[in-house]
N, C-alpha and C positions, 0 to 999 in steps of 0.2 A: 168865284171871286173875279171881279172885273179886272181886266188888264190895265195897268198903268203905263202912261207914257213916261219918258225920262223926266220931263219937267214936272209932271204931277208927282212923281216919286220923290224928286229932290225937295219939293215943297213940303212933303210929309215926313222927311227923314228926321230922326232924332240924332242927338250926339252921343247916345248911350253906347258904351262898349263894355261887354261883360265877358269874362273868360272863366270857364268852368271845366274842371277836370276831376270833379268829385264823383264818388259813387253814390247815386241816388237810390231810393227804394226800388228794388227790382220788380219791374212789372213785365219784363220780357219772359217768354217761355220758349222752350226748345223741344220740338216733337218731331217724330217721323211724319212725312207727308202722308196724310190720309184724306178721305173725303171730308172737306171742311166747308161748312155753310158760309157763303159770302153774303152778308146782309145787305150791303149797299154797293158802293162804287169801286173801291180800290183793292187791288191785291198785289202783293210783291212778286216779282218774277226774278228767278235766279239765273244768272248767266253762267253756264257750266261748260264754257268753251275756252280756248286759248285767247280769244279776243280780249283786249285789255279792258274794254268797257264802253258804255254809252252814256253820254250826258245829253238828256233830252231838253230842247228849248221850245217844245211845243207849248203854247200858252196854257198855263194852268198846271202843267206837269213838269217837275224838275227833278233830275236825279243825277247820281254820280257814282263812279266806281274807282277802283285803285289800279295802280300799275304794278304788275307782278311778272308778266311774261313778255317776251319779245315778239311783237307782231308789227310789221311795217316799221322797223327800227324803233321799237318801243312806242308805237303810236297809240293815241287814244282818240276815239271818234266822238264828236259832238254832232248830234243829228237833229233834224227838225222835219215835221210834216207840213208846217205852215210857212216856214221861212224858206228862202230860196236855196239853201245849201247847207254845208256842214264844215266843221273844222276838225283837223287832226292835230293832236298834241304829241310831241316826241319827248323822250325822257330828258333831253338836254334843253327843253323849253322852246324848241322850234314849233311854229304853227304852220300848218298847211291848210289852205282855204280852197273849197270846192263849191261850184254851183252859184257863184256870186255872193257867197257869205263874206262879209267885210273882214279884212285883216287889219287889226288895230295895233299890231306889234307883237313881239315875242321876246323870249330870253335866249334865243338860239345863238346869238353872238356874244353872250355875256358869260363871265366866269361865275359858276355857281358853287356855293358852299356845300350843297347836297343835291341829289337828283330831283327833278320835278316829279311830283307824286300824283297830282290831280288837278282838275280844272272845274270851274263852274261858270255858267253863262249868266250874265246879268239879264233878267227877264224884261227890263224896261225896253219899250219898243221905239225904234226910230225908223225913218224911211231910208232905205238903202240907195245906193247909186243907180240901181235899175228900177227905182220907183216902188219896190216891194218892201213890206215891213220886215225888219230884221232886228237882231239884238243890238243894244247900244254898246256892249263891251263884254269883257270876261275877266275872270281872275285865274291866276295860276298859283299853286302853292308847292313848295318843295317838302322833302321829308322832315326838315327842321321846323316847318310851319311858317316860313317866310311867305308873305302874300304879295303877289305882283299884279296890280290892276292895270287893265288896258282899256282904251276907248273911254266911254263915260262911266265905267264901273268904279264906284268910290272905294277908297281904302278905309275899311272899318277897323283895321288892326290885324295883328298877327301874334304868333307865339314867340317871336324874336325876343331873346333874353330870358325866356322861361325854360326851366329845366324840364325836358320831356322824358318820361320813363320809356316811351316807345315812339318810333317815328310816325309822322303823319302819313296816312294812306288814302284819305278821301276828303272830299269837300262838297258842299251843297249850299245853294242860295235859298233865301226865303222867297215866298211867292211874289212879293213886290220888289225884290232886289234891295231891300233896306238892310240886309245883313247876310251873314253866312255862318256855316258851321264847319269846323275842321274835326276830323276824327283820327285818332291814333290807332295803331294796331292792337293795343290792349283795350280798345273801346272807350278811351278817354275822350270826352267831348269838350270842345272849346267853341264858345258862341260869341259872336261879334255883331255890333249894330243892333237891329231889332230881332235878331235870332234868339229865341228863348231856349233855356236849358231845361230839358225834360227828363234827364237821367243819362246814365252811362253804364258801361261795364268796366270802368277803370279800376274798381275795387274788387272785381270778381276774378275767380280763377277760370280761364277759358281753356277748352280743349284744344282749340286752334285759334290763330290770330284773326282779328277783324281785318277785312280786306276792302270794305266799302260801306257806303251809306246812301240812303235816298230819303226824301222827305214826303210826308203826306201833303198833297196839293193844297190843303187849307192852311198849311203852316203850323198846325197844332201838334205835330209829332214827327217822329222819324223812325226808320228801321236801320239797324246795323246788321251786316251779314259777315259770317266767319268763313274761312276757307273750307270748312267741312260742311257748309250749308246750314249751320245753325243761325237762326234768326232771333234778334232781340228787338222788341218793339217798345217804344217810349211815347209818352204823351197820348194823343188820341189815335196814333197809328195802330190799326188793328192787327192782331196776330192771325195769320191765315195758314200757318203750318211751316214746316222747315224740312230740310234734308239732313238734319244733324245726325240722324241714326241710320242713314243710307250709305252703303259702301260705294262711293263715287269713283268713276274711272279717272277723273281729273279734279283738281281743286276748284272750288267756286272762285271766280275772279271778281264778281260784283253783282249788283242787282239793279232793277229798275221797277218803277211803279206802273201799273196798267189800270185801265178802267174795265169794268165788267160786272155782270150780275150772275146769279145762279150759284153753282157749286164748283169749287175748285177741283181740278182733276186729281184722281188718285194716281200717285206715282210709286211704283214698286221697283225693286232692284233691276228688273229687266225692261221696264217701260221707258225706253229711251235713255236709261242711265247705265244699265248693265251691258255686257258685251254681246249678248245673244238676243236675236229677235224672237219674241214670244211665240210659242206654238210651232216652232221649226224643229227639225230633227237633224241628227248627225251621228257620228261614231267616235269612239276612242280606241286607239291602238297603242301597242308598245312592243317590247322585245318578244313576247310570244308570237307576234305576227311576222317576225323576221323570216325571210325565205319564202313567204307565201304571197298571195295576192292581197292587195289592200282593197277596202270597200270602194265600190264604183259610185260614180255620181248618179243622181244629185244628192248633195248633203249640204246643210247650212252651218253645222257645228262640227269642228274637227279638233280633237284633243289628243296630244301625243305624249307618251311617257318619256322622260329624260333619262331615267335610271334603268339599271338591269335588275330591278326588283328590290333593291335596298339602297340606303344612303351611301354616298361616295362611290357610286358605280355609274357607268354610262351605258345606255342602250346602244348596242352595236349597229342598229339600223336607224339611229336617230336622224341622220341626214336624209335618207330616202323617205322616211315617214313624215318628216317635216315638210319635204317637198310635196308629198301627197296632200298634206293638210292645207298648204298654201299660206299666204300672208295673214289670213284671218285666224290662224291657229291659236289654240290655247295649249299650255303645257302642264304636265303634272309631275310631281316628284314623290318618291317613296321615303318615308321616315321610319325610324326605329330607335331603340335605346342606344346609347354609346356602346360601341364594340371595343373600344380601347381608350386609354387615358389620353393619348397624344392628340386625338381629333377634337377633344373638348377641353384640353388643358388650358388653352388661352383663347380669348375672344372678348366680345363686348362686356361680358360679366367679370372680366379680369383674369388674373392667373389663379387657377383653382388648386386647392390642396387635393391630395389624392383621396381624401375622405369626404370632400364636399361634392356630393352627387348632383345637387341642384345647380350649382355653378357649372359643373362639367356638362350637364344636360342642356342648359341654355346655350352655352358656347357650341356644343355639338350640333344642335338644331340650326343655329345661326350659320355655322361653318358649312354644314351640309347643304343648305340652301344656296349659299354663295358658290360652293363647288359646282352645284347643278347649273347655276346661271353661267358660270365660267365655261362649263362643258358645252352648253348650248351656244354660247357666244363664240367660242373657238371654231365652231362649224358654221358661223354666220347665221345662227338661228336665234330668233327672238320672239317674244310674245308679251302682251300686256297683262293677260290673266294667267295666273299660276295656281294650280290646285295642289294641296297636300294630301297624299294618300296615307290615311291613318287606319290600319287594319290589324286585327289580332294575328293574322298570318305571318306578320313580321316579328322579329324579336323585340319584345318590350319588357323583358325581365332584367333584373339586376344580376350582378355576378353570383349572388347566392341563390338565384332562382326565383325570387319573389318579384312581385310587380309593385313598383314604387310610383303611384299615380301622380304624386306631386312632382317628382323628377321628370316623369314622362310629359307632364303638362309644360314643363320648362323647355323640353325639346321642341314641342309644337310652337310655343310662344317665341322661341328664338328664331325658328324658321319664318314665322309670320313677320317678325321684326326685320329680318334680313331682306325679305322680298319687298316689304312696304318701304323700307329705307331707300330702295332703288326705284320707287314709283310704281311698283307692280300692284295689281289688284289680286288679292289672295282669298281663296276659298278652301274648304275642307271636304274631301271625299271620305265618307264613313257612314256608319249607322249608329243609332243611339246606343245600342248594346255594346258595339265594339268601342266606340269613342269613350263612353263612361267607364268601361272596363279598363281602358288604357290610361285615361287622364283623370278619372274621378269626376268631380263636379265642375271642372274647368270648362267655361263656355265662352269662347272668344266671339267678338262681334264681327264675324266674317260669314259670307254666304255658304250654303250647303249644296253639295252634289250627292244625291241620295241613290245608292244602288238598291234595286228591288230584287234581283236574282230570279225574276220570273218573266214570262211573256205577258205583255200588257196590250189590251186594245185601246185603253184610254189612260195613258201615262199621266195626263194632267191631274188625275185624282190624287197623285202623290205630291203635288206641288204645295199643298198645305199640310202641316202636321195634323194628324187626326187619327182615323181608325186604322190607317195602314202603317204609320211610322210616327215616332216622336222626334221632336227637334233635338239636336245635339249642339247647336251653337245659338247665339243670341240674334242671329240674322235670319233671312228668308232662304227658301229653296230656289236656287237658280237652275239646277239641272237634275233630271231624273234619268238614271240608267236602267235599261231593261234589255231583254234578250229575245228579239223576234227574228234573229237571223244567226248566221255563223259568227257574227261580230257583236260586240257590245254596242247597242244603240243608245242614243241620248236624246232626251226631249227637253227643250228650253221652256221653262215656266213663264 
């Protein structure tokens, strides 16, 4: 599509303003990222970092993301490869200009009814003060959907006066600047000017909130992205895959569109997303190694046990073993059935009756994980990735000696919930036999750490369920444990 100047755009603008927040026919899909054929030009790229997002003003490509985390005082970056600079947007509406990018004004000195949530650049081209082409203006929007135009960017309308179910989190302009879209965190779409409504997730139940959107460069569709990496495509925006089923280290903050041909890359849990570099090795140690030597370098993975073999205990060598592991360490905790009413009596499942074992078990698992985190934190020890050791060697029986798999599953579910509520990445160490014996058919969507119990020359053969082991969660294998030395060694898949 040819680039329009400001005057050409103005002569072609219509007065139509439409607002849509209805759920249209669902044409979006959400899949794990796999090898996906890319038929033509465009593929969506997820931003999986703490950066607030990028608004591209490159001719023909326009995108936008949401504001969720604090970077440079809640700043958002508008970048360009053809224009002379970029703009940063702060949550209070302040604009920072770099590289000769024109500053048309800001909301930095204004009283706002809600925080600024997003910006979009007007793609109409003007000649900047340094003689180079640059954007004619830009729009800001706050979480209530008020729109603030600057420079030559026209005001096509806003959601002012409209009751929003959820706050606005993103904004994108049409290719010729004749309109724009606003998106809310429930995926509701509001279109203004010549922006067409192609559908929304406003009427769908989302696993995680929408955090941003970007448009197909031809203006015929758009993508929405959720914080779990789920992608929803509308209009002629093609679906290229998603990270919706991947256990991400950090929430997705936004997305951008790119050009390219060929095949999209395959992304698995450890391919730039998980905590371990693929095909590297390391060790795991805990209280049995107290008083002895720890594994010598080099090692790339180091996992330390927090407990003294069971829940609500502490490894007496935790401090020294954590120091051995370094700041890139992971931690693991031991789980078992409730050993007393008091430790599962109260918690997120409520106050349990003495006969409600499922309630007690969920609280017990939750409280056990919190206790382990507190034990580590009290010694100045932290980690982003935590593993749950679920083995038949620990006590998983009821007071009458039977195994209640439903109650045991609640122990594991409670521990997962506790760690994830604190932003931790959670996985499970077990085998298919042990895990199903303990929890039955419960299969959480968390990664696996698989013990082999044998010496292996090629531990990578255990990275996929197959002839050597069966999967026991709904996620992939991140780590394989084997015994080629006096210590347990680990291979990152």
